[in-house]
C-alpha positions, 0 to 999 in steps of 0.5 A: 448875230449881234445882241440887237437882232431879234429872232422871229419867235421873239417878235411873236412872243411880244405880240401876245398870245392872240398873235397881235389881233386884239379881240379876235378869236378863232371861229370853227364851225360846228359839226354838221351832217350837211356836207356829207348829205350834199356829197351823197346827193350829188353822187345820186344825181350823177349816177342817175345820169349814167347811161346804163342806169338812166334807162332803168331807174335813172329818173327816179335816182336823179329826182331823189338826188336833186330833192336831197341836194336842194334840202341839204344846201338850204340846211347848210346855208341856214346853219351858216347864216345862223352862225354868222349872225351869232358872231359879235358885230366886230367880227362880222366882215 
């Protein structure tokens, strides 16, 4: 290698600490229970559709799972919209 060759790390170091993206910060969503409740609601819906369970308590499980699924997805969407609107305008894509 000659003196003029740059290693890949040198170019990154010259770009700065933010990786060359001025004014952009990494955004991580906050912790939330909605992802787990959505998964549990889907599980309830699918278990309610099983053949052996369907005859006994299937419709009840299916309806409870569906209501929980709708509520979880609505809460998840509302939280995501709130986080998106709280970002600076230049970071909203």
